[in-house]
N, C-alpha and C positions, 0 to 999 in steps of 0.2 A: 347203705348200699357198700359192697365191696370192691376190690380194685376193678374187676374183669367187668362190672357193670358199669363203672366209669368209664372205661376205655373204649366200650362199647358204644354208648351214649355219645362219647367226643365222636367217632368215628362214624358215626350216623349222623349228628349235628355239622360235620364237615361236608358231609355228601350231598346234606339236604341243603346247605347254602349254595355248595357248589351247583346245584340245580336249581337255583333262582334263576327264571329268566331273564334273558338282556337282549339287545337288539345287536343282531349280527348282519354283516354284509359280505357279498362272495361275488368271484368273478374269476375271468381267464385272460389273460394277455396274448392275444396272436400277433405275428408278423404278417400284415396283409398281402407281402409281396410274394410270401416262399411259404405262407401257412406254416408255421413253424411257432411252438410256446418259445415266450420269453421269457427266460429264468433271471432273478435277481432286479426286475423290473422294481421301481419305487411306487409306494401306494400309500396316500396322505390323505387324510381329510381334517378339512379345516370348518371352521364356524366361519358364517360369510361376515366378512366386515372386520376379522382378525386375522395378523400376519403369523403368529404361533402353531404351529400343528395341534393338533388336536390326539390324533392317530396316526400310526404310520407303519409299515410292514413291507416286506420284501415279499416278490412271486416266487413260489417256491420251483423245482425241478421240472414241474408241469405245467408252469405259468399261472400255477392258482394261487388266490391269495383269499384271506380272510381275517376279519378283524371285529373284534368285540367289543362292544357297550361304547357305542357312539351315540351321543345324547339325541334324545328322541323330543319331537316337538318344536326344533329348531332348524333354520336352511342351513344345510350344510352345502362342501363342495368338493366332490370326488377329483382327487388330482394323479393322474398314471404318469412317469416319466422315465426314460431310459436314455441312457448316450447313444446319438445316434438315430432317436425318433421324435417325430411331433409329438408335443406335450397334448394330452389330453385333459379336460376340465368337465366334469359334472357335475350340475347343480343338482341336489336332491334333498329330501326331507323324509323322516323315520317316523312313524308312529310309537306307542311303547310297546317294549319287547318284541318289534318286527324283523323277521328275516327276511330279507332281501338279496335275491339273485340278481346281479345283475348279466350274467351270460357272459359272452366272447367280446372281447373288447378288441379290434383289428388296429394294430399300432402302424404309421406310417414312417417309413424311412426319412429323414430328413434329406431335402433336396440342396440346400446351401448349410455346409458345415458351420459357418458362422453364427449362424441361427441357433443351432446346438450347442453353441456353450453360453450356457445360461449361470444364474446362482445354484450353490450346492444344494441337492435337493436333502431331506432331512435325515435320509439313511441311503447308503449306496453302497455297493461291490467296487473295490480298486484293487484289483487283481483277485488273492485270494485272502483280502483283508476287509472287514466289513466294518465301514465308517458311519459314525453318526456326528451328524452336523448340530454342534451343542445352540448355536443360535437359533435357532428352527422351533427350539422348545420355551415357551413362555412360563418362568418361575418367579417366585419372591425375591425382591432385592437382597435378603440377606441369603440366598439359597446356595448350596455346595454342591460337588459333584455327584453324591450318593442321591439327593434330591432328583439330580438327572437321570442318574439310572432308574429313578422308580417311572420315568417316561417312557423309555425307552425300549421298541419290540423285542421280544424274546429274553430280555434280562428280568431278573429275578433277585432282588435283595432280600435276603430271608431274615427272617425273625432274630436268629443270633449272631448275624452279620455277612455271613456267607453269600457269594454271589455265585449264579449259574446264568449261563447263556442257551438258551435252547435246551434246557437241561443238562449241560455238560458244567462242570464248576470251572469257575475262573477263578485259580488261588493266587495267582500274583497279579499285581497294578504296577505298571510302570509311568512314570510322567517324564515326558521329552525323550523316551527311551532307556531311562535309567531307575535305578531304586529312587524311593521317594522318601528319607529322613527313616531308612529303618526298614524293615522286612512287614510290618504291619499293614494291609491295605486301607486300616479305618483311618490311619494319619492322612493320605492322601483324601478319600472320599467324604472324609469329615472337616475338612480343612481348607481345603481350595475351594474360592469364590469360584461359582458356574461362569460367572462374566467373565475371567478369565481363561475359559476353556475354549479353544479353536473346534477339535472335535476329539472324539473317541475310538480308537481302534480296538478290533477284537479277532485274531488269528490264531493259529496254530502255530508254538514256537520252538518244534521238533524241527532236527536238521531236515536238510532235503533227503537225505540217504535214507531216514525213519517215514518218512512221509510216502517215500515209493515202495516202502516194505507191508506197510500197515497205512494206508489211506483214510481209513476212518478210527484210526487210535490218537484222535486228536486230544493234546493237550494245549487248554488254550490260555493266552494271556492277553492282558487290558493294557492298553498304553493312552495316557493322557495325554493329547498335544498341546500345550497352552497357545495362547496368542503371542505375537511377535511384542517381545520386552516384558512380558508377563511373569519369565521365569525370574526375574528380579522381585525378592517379595521378602517378606518377614511375617511371623504370625507365630503365635504363642500363647502362653497362660501362666499369670504370676496369681496367687493366692494364699490366704491363710485362713485358719479357724481355731476357735477357743471352745471349751465345753467346761461340763460339770466334771467333777473329782478331778481336775487339772488336766482333761486332756485334750490335746491341741493335736493340731495338722499343718504343716506348710507345704509348697510345693513352687518351684518355678521352671518351666521352659521357655526358652527364646531361640527361634529358630530362625534363620537368613540362607537364603539362595541367591546365585547368579548362574550365568550360562555354563560355569564351569564347575563350580563349588558349591556347597552345601554345609553350614555350620550350625553344631547346636550345642546349648550349654542347660545343664539342667541341674535341678536340686529336689530334693524330699525329705522330708522329716517329720515324724509323729510318735505318738505313744499311744497307737489306736489299733497293733496287730496287722498293718500294712507294710507286708512285706514285698519291696521292690526287686523284682526279677533282673531288670535290666531297662538302659532309657526309651527303648521302643513301648515298652509298658507304660510307662508315664506319659508318653506321647500320645499313645492310643485311648487312656481314659480321662486326659484334658481337652479333647477335639475341641472345637468352635462349635459342631452341632450338639455334642453331647451323646455320649454313650448308650445313654436309654438305658435300659433294665439289664445289658449285658457286659455291666463293668466287671472288672477283673482283680482291680487294682481297690479294694475296698477293705473297710475294717472286718477282720476275719473273726468270727464268734466261735468258729470250731479250733479254731489252733490253742495247741497247749500253750499254757504261761501267757506272759504280756509282754509284747515287744515294742521296746523303743528302738528307733531306727533313725537313721541319717544319711543320706547319701547325696554326692555330689560327681559330675561327672559332664562329659563333652564328646562329640563325635565332629568328623570332620572328613567330606566328601568328597575328590577331585576327580574330574570327569578329561583326561589327558585330550580327549577329542573335541570336546566341544560341542557335539553337532550327534551325541550318542542315538542310535537307532535299535529297537530291541535284538537285533539280529547282528549288532555289530556294536560292541561296547568293551570300553577301555578303561576302568575306574580301578582306583583306590580308596579305601576307608579306613579310618584310624578311630577307634574309642578308647576311653581313659576315665574310671571309675574309681574314687574312694568310700569305702562303706565302713558303716561303725553299728553293730547291734549291740542291744544289751537285754537281756531275753530271763525274764524270772520265772520260774517254773517250781510249781507244790504237785506232788502226785501222793495219792494213798491207792491201794488196792491188794485184793486178795485173788487166791487163787486155788482151784480145786484141782485133785488130780481126776481124771475120768475114770482109772481102772486103781482104785485103791484095794489093799489089802486089810483095811480097816476101816470102817464107815467113820467113824467119829476122831481119825486122827489121819487126816487127807489132805490138809492146806497148809497154806505159808500165805502171810501178810507181808505187805512191802510198804514204806513211806519214804518220799525222799523231798530233799527243797533243793535247789541250784540255783544259782546265778553266775551267769556266763556274758563276758565280753568279747565281742569279736570284731576287730578293724583287719581290712583288707584292702590292699589297692590294686586294682586290675587294669591291663592296657590290652588291645587287641590291635591286629593290623590285618588287612583282607585285600589282597590284590586280585582282579581279575580282567581276563583279557579274551572276548569272544569273538569270532569272527563265523559264521554262519549266512554270509550272503553269496549267493551262487556266481561262480566265475569258473568258467570252461579251463581243466586242466590243473585248477587249485583246488586243495583240500580244505573242508571245514575245519576249525581248530578251537581249542578251548583251554586256555593256561588258567590255572587260579593256586591260590596260596592263602593260606591264613595262619597266623601266629599268635597265640594268647600268652601272657605272662602275668604273675601273681605273686603279692608279699602280703603275708599276713601273720598275726597275732594272735592268740586265743587264749583269755583267761578264761579258768573255769572254776568255783567252788561249790560243792556238792556233800550234801550229807544224808545219808541214808539207814536205816534200819531194815533189816530182813529175819522174820521170824518165822521156823521153820515148825510145824505142828504134823510130824511125820509116825508112823509108826515105828522105825527103827531111828529117828532123827528130831528130837524135841530140844531147839536150841535158838540162840539170837545172834546175829551178826551186825553192829554197827559198824560204819565206815564213815570218815570225814576225808575227802579228797581236797587239794588245791592242786591244779594243772595249771601249766603254761606251756604252749605249745607255738614255735615260729616254723614259716614254713614258706620257700620260696619254690617258685616250678615257672618251667615253659611249656605249653605245648603248641603242637604245629601241625599241618595237614596240608597235602597239594594235590593236586591232579594236574595231568595231561591227557588230553584228547583228540586225537586225530582220525577225521573221516576219511573214508573213502573217496579218491577221486569220482567228480562228475562222471557218469557213464553216457557216453554215445556210440550212436551205431552208422557204420558206412556198407551200404548191401548187406543190409541183415548183420552184419558182424559187429562184436564191441570191438573198440578202437583202446581200449585199457590193458595195460600188459598184467603180469601177475601181481607186482609189486603195487600198481596202482588201484587194486582192490582192497589190499591189506587196511586194517583200522588196528591204530594201537590205542590204548586205557591204560593209565599210571594211575595208582592211586598210594600214597605214602603220608604215614601220621606217625606221630610219637611224644615222648614225653622227656622232661629232665627235673626231678623234684628232690629237693632238699628239706629236710624236718631233723627241727631238736625239740624235743619234751621232757620237762624237767615237773615231776610230780612228787608231793607228798601225802601219804597216806597215812591214817591211825584208825587201828584195827582192835574192835573190842569184842571178842568171839564168847559166849557164854553158853555151855552146855548144862540143859536145867537136869538131866539125869546123873552125869558124873562131871563132879566140878574140876576135875584132876586134868581135864581137856580144856578147859577154860585158857583164853591165850590173848594177850595183849599184843599187839603191834604198831612199832613206828617206823616207817620203811620210806626211803627216798631213791627217787628214780631218776637215772640222766639217760637221756635216751638221744640216739643221733643216727638216721637213715637218709641214702640216695639211693634212688629208681630211675632205671632209663627204660625207656620202652621203645621200639622203634617196629613200625609194621609197614608192610609194602605187598602189594596187589598189581601185577602187569598180566594187561591180556592183550595177546597179538592174535587179530582175527582175521580170517578171509570169509568170503561167502559160506561156504559150509563146514568152516571149523578154525578152531581158535586152540592156543596155545596158552594157559593159564600158569602164572608161578607167583605161590604167596608165601611170604617169610616173615617171622615173627620172631625178634630177639628181647630177652626181658630180662635185667639184673638189677639186683637190690644187694647193698651193703649195709649191714648194722652193725651198731657199736651200742650196747646197753651195760649200765654200771649201776647196780642197785647195792643199797647200803641199808642195814639195820641200825637201829639205834639199843644196845645193851646197856644200861645203865647211862654210863654217861659216855660210854663209846661208840662209836660208829664202825661196824665189821661189815664187810664186803659179804654179800649173799652169792655163794657160788653155785646155788640152783637157778638164778635170776640173770644175773651176771653173763655177758656172753659176748663175744664178736663171731657173726656169720658172715657168709657169701651164698649169693645165691645166683644161678644163670639158668637159664632157659632158651632154647632153641628150639621152633617148631617151621619147619619148609613141608609145604605142600604143592608139588607141580603136578598138574592135571591135562589131559587132553579134553575138548570139548567139542561136539557135533551139532550142527543144523541142518537138518533138512525140511523141505516144504512139501508135505504130501498131497494137499490138493488147494490150490488158489482159483476163484475167479470174482474179475471186477466185470460187473455192468453197470457202466456209466449213468444216473439218474433213477436206479434200478435197486441194485443190493450187491454186498460183496462178501466174503467169505474166505477165510484161509486157518487150513491145518497143519501144523508144523510140529517136528520131532524136535526136542531136545537133549543130549545125553552126554555124562560126563563121566571119564574113570581116571583116579588119581590115586596117589597114595602120601601120606605124612610121616615124617621123621620128626620123632618128638622126642626130647632129650633137657632133662633138668638136673642140675646136682645142688647140693648143699653143704657147704662146709662149716661148720659152727664149732666151739670150743667145748660146747654140750655135747658130748659122744651121742647120746640117743638123736641129733637133731643132725648127724651128718647121713645123707641121703641122696642118695642117686636112681632117677628112672630113666629107662628106654623104653618105648614102643614105638613098632611099626604098623602103620594102619593102611589098609588099601579100602576107599571111599568110591563112593560112584552116586549117581543120581539120573533120573530118567522121570522126562516132562511129556506130556501133551496139549498144545495148548491151539484153542479152537475159537476165532471170532466171527460174529455173522453181524451185518448190521443191514437195516433194511432203509434205503437214503429217505429221509426227511420221515421217518417213522419213530427206529429204535436202532440203537448200536448194543451187542452184547459180549462176553468174553467167560471162556471156560477152562479152566487148568487144571489136569492133572497130574499131579508130582508123585516121585517117591524119591528119597533121599537117605543114605546111611552116614553116619557118622560115629565117633568114638570120644569118649570122654574120660580125661583122667583123673582122679584124687589128687588135691594140692598138700599142701605142706602142712597146712593149718590141721585137716582133716587126718593127717598120718601122724606127724609127729608134735601135736601142740605143747607149748610152756605151760606150766602150771604154777600159779601164784598162789601159796597158801593161806594170805592173806584173808580168803574166805574159805574158811575149814568146811563149811557144809556142803559144796557143790566142787565136781573136778569132773574136767573132759580130758579121758585119757588118751584118744585118738584110735589108730586102726592098731591092733595086737596082732594080726595075720596078714603075709601080705596082700595087696591089693590088685586086681585085674584092672583092665580096661574096661568101661560101660560100653556096650554095643547099644547105638539107638538108631531104630530103625522107624522115618517118617514118612506117613502118608497122610497127604492132603488133596483135598478139592476143593476150588473157590472162583469165584465168578460174579457178573453183574449185568444186571440188566437197565438200561436207562434208554426212557421215551427221549426223542428229539423236537422237544417244543417247549416252550416258554415253562408253563405249568406243567411241569413232565413229573412221572413216577419214577423214582431210582431207587435200584434195591442192589443189596452188596451183601454176599452169604462166603462162609469159609468153615470146613468141616476137615479137622485133622484128627488122625490117629498115631500117637506115640509108643513104641515099644521098646522097653529099657530092658537088655541082657548081661546079669552080671551088676543089678544095681546096686546102690550104696543105700545104706539105712542108718538108725539109730539104735542101740541098746541101752535100754537104761536098766540099771540096778539101784535098789533102794536098800544099801548097805548099814551096818552099823554105823551112826552118828554121819552119816555121807552120801549124797547122791552121787550116782558115777554113770556116766555118758560115756559111751565108744562107738567107733564108727566101722559097721560090720558090712559086708558085701553078701546080698542073698541072691543064691542060684535060681531062685523060682522067678518068673518073668513079670515085670511090673509094667503097668498101662497107665495112660490116660487120654480119653477122647475130650476133644473140645470143641465147640463150634461158636460162631458168630454171626449173627444176620442183621443189616441195616437197613432201614426202610425212609426214605425220604419224599414227600409230597407237599408243593402248595399247591391251594384253589384259590383261582379268581372268583369274587363275589359278586362284586360290582365295580364299578369306579373308585379308584381310590381305596379300596380295601379288599384286603389280600389275607388266609389263613395257612399257613406253614405247619406241618408234622414232620418230626422226626421221630422214629421209633428204633431199638435196638434190642437184641435178647444174645445173651453170653451164656456159658457153661463151660464145666467139665464134669467128667466121671472116671473115676479110675480107683486103683488099688495102691497101698502101700501096707509095705511086710514091716514089722518091726519087732523087736524084743523087750519085755519087759521082765525082768527076774529072768531070765530065761526061757519064758514061754513067748511062742511066737504068736503074734497077733496080723492078721490081716483085714485092714482097714479099708471098708467102701466107702469113698469119699464123693457128695457130691454138690455141686455148686452151680446155680443158676440167678442169673443176673438180670434186669432187664431195665432199661430206661425209654421214658415217653418225654419230648417237648412239643408243646405245639405253642403258638404265636398266632395272634389277632391283631392285625394294624388297621387302622383307619391314616392314611398318608397323612403324615405332617400333623397329625391331632390326638392319636390314642393308640397305645398299644399294651396287650396283656399277653405275658406269657405264662405257662404252667408247666412246671419238670417235676418228675415223678423218677425215683429210682428204687427197686426192688431190690433185694438180695437174699437169697436163700441158700441155707448150708445144713448138709446133713452126713451124718458119718455111723457106720454101722461094722461092728466087730462080727467077722463073717466065721469066724472060727469058734467065738464063744457060745456056749451054751446056756448064757443069758441075756439080757440085753444093758446089764450094769455099764458096759463102755461104751454104748450107742448115746448118740448127741444129737440135736439140732439146734438151729438159730437162724434168726430172720432179723434184717434191719428194712426199713421204707422213712427215706427223705423224701419230702413233697416240698415243693416251693412256688407260691402264686405270686406273681410280680406283674406292676400297673403302672403305667406314665401316660397322663394326661395332660396335654397341654391346652388349658383353659384358654389363654391368650396367646399371641405370638411373643408374649415377654414373661409368662405365668406357667411356669408347670408344676405339676403334683405327682410325686413317686411313691410307691409305698410296695412291702412286701412282705411275705408270711411263708417262712419254714417250719416246717412241722419234722422233728427227728423223733422216730421209735425203735427201739431193741427189743426184740425177743427172745429169750433162750431158756433152755431147760430151767434155767437157776433164778433167773432175774429178768424182770422187764423194766422198761426206762422208756419215757418220753418226755418230750420239750416242746414249745413253740416260741419262735423267735418272731417277733413283730417291728421291724423298722419302716420310718417314712421320712419323707422329706420334702421339702418343697424350694423351689426356686422362681426368684424376679431378673428378669433381664432389664437393663436401663441403657443408656445413650442411643443415640443416632441407628449406630451399628448392632445393636444389642449384644455388645461386648464386654459389658459389665454385669455379673452376675452376682446375688445376695442368695445364700443358702440358709436355710436354717433345718437341721437332724434330730430325730428322734429316736433313738437305736433300742432294741430290747426294750420295748416299751412295758410287755407283760411280766418282766424281771423272771422270765422262765429261761434262761440259758443255764445250762447244768454243762459240767465237763466230764460228764459221765461215758465211757467206752468198755469196750470190752474184744477180748483176742478170743477165738476158739481155734486150739492148740489141736495135735494129733492125741498128745494124749494128756491135757491139761485145759482149763476155763480159766481165765482172768477176767476178772471185772473191775474197774474203779474208778476215780474222779481226780481230776485234774484241773488248777486254777485257768480260768479261760475270761475273757472280758464278758463286762455285764452291762448292765443300762448306763445311758449317759445322754446329755443332749450338746448339741454343739451348733453354733453360727458362724457361717465363713463368709469370705467375699473374694471373689476373683476377677480378674481383668485379662482379658484376652484383644492383645495390640495385634492388629492385622492391616498389611498393604501388600499389594499385587500390582507390580509394574513402578517405575519411576515418579 
């Protein structure tokens, strides 16, 4: 069965499962006095004799409700409530698969306001915020917030961990109005005890002005409001494991918070290719609930080499207000980490030239071994002050700043052998390198955002002045870096056809470099126009001393030793114009908006390099006229779908950099030389046209579609010119007068399916690709390569709530190149890759879980095919009353098929090779998860 057939079968299965019959109840709520529909009323279904709600929803803009999957054959209660109205309760019972329409309910307004003050309903509208009452939903005693989300109407927790509400993504989750121990929402969803939660809020986090300009362009956020005193908490994970082949892992994170502060202390150590990017990643992958089949901090069987790593760090977050709300925050956060990496790599490869002059002499081979020790200390500080509360006469504002600091030392020992078997070059070069690099750096960014004052009208006339309508956005970023590198290289070059060219080298390098970078972007905007100023400064100073050992004497190498100073300035002023061409908002029915955006500006580009190497003295000056034009159209049908379309044209210019123009040549590798540009280089003009958009249904199990098409045309583009000279492969940068183009496209589709109570199927699919031409020269002959790439990704997850989850992922990629100007097909080439993975998690009991995954890797090319299957499995058992002691046994690469094969398909050559990688081992580990919510 081919991939297309598998995909069609999967889609058909999903649609069939979606079509499985289930119970459904519907109805409409009407104000009995004024005969108008009642929007956002709470509709709840209870089993008789139970306090916890079974199903709940809100009425839509037309007063209608629909509830799927209520229990059949059991006595039920339908409860209708809305603030200011008498509550209605109706007893009913459903047969299997029954569709019951209750018709219209006439709701009477409450006569006595005191009688209207009752317990908070399971779900309600509070202004423009949707609130879910956590205590209305019955869950297991060890349930967390994610378990609660699976009970809430409109909310879908996808198989990959994403969250949506009525089809709209909810990318961020706050706790008591502030970030919760980092940016990953799994840290909150899979750790916080459900019993600690008072309510959950879902709202549009945009500023007031953005909501007015685009009522349906909502950007949702969720806020978890804890019960009084529950913000005083401690949770974490402490564990370690040991396995065969002396494999080990250990980790620890302890997290403590109170009303104003959050503190984290963390550690991770292993020798199983687990590369920790930051503390957030550790917390996400060691949650109380467990990450399931979506772990991204696991042994990496595809990574080159064997990584041994130790990371220790901490984080502190302070809320100056102590009572932050989502639209009013004043928070500072500090992070510090210390990392030690040791990586051992082995690599063997063979490269074939795709346009050989000789069929039997067109390849080179490469082998290397290396050991790297990297020690780095990082520190960061973040400050954010946001005030988006509505206050007449006051601007909404946001101020933020970030600072990162780094201090590192890198030791690298490498030995390599390159053997050339070309028609004009038959030689080998053996290099042994020892490098030490010290680096210190400071990076920063900041932003200031001041919105226009809230508009108000008197007698139909705005009361704001010209300045009151102004908006100011300022963004800055930059860095200061210093680096010192000492290297020692031994080179042994052997020419197999002319021994007089044999060369032994012993060379020492001492290099010091300092870099400064600054970038600023200031926009001052009125309602219909804006003035933008971008400025960029970049400086680099370099002092390089290179000595050769000749006999017993160190002699300075004047071809490589140099002092250089580089300066680059770029200033870009522009005018922007905004015009609403058409706009209509009919509350409860539809909304559409068509607007035009255009900009015109200029760029003044200057750079200069001053060097003791004469050929590196260079100055460039470019003055460019830039522009853009865009049409934006959005259309929403209330309660049904929302969509957006954008058509944009942009013109830009690109400039060659110093390395492309005047590279430094190190003759320790005589078989290859990059000469840079021989002729003057003009600016490259880039015309870009794009069309992108999205379509999203507005319901719980919603279809979402995103797409993008782009066409980029290069005028006077840069390319490579290769010359296979006698005993040397030469490379030049040249400018092509012929147009070069690339067409790109991307589309993404997602859809969750509700099967029946507690069972869901989620589908994600994307297709992307590019098609373009690339001119190049080989031995003076021009080639026009037509390159085509297409890739697709499909993932689907089937979940039985808190019991079973299976996920299937597929990545397909195809590449094809064709020499349009050639008379034969010797330069034509094609390759493809297919990576497929099946993962399963099964909770046998509340304490015992079994996980397994099978990954298939296949590479197909004109020259070589490779296949490997990696099968991993583990089982965990939870102990103690709170299920917070976990014993885990893992068996990895059970089939011993993991191979380090790879290939690279370049424009002029094809490389295939093998690297050392992680292979089969077994491990047993134990983890303890401390948990306490409240004093």
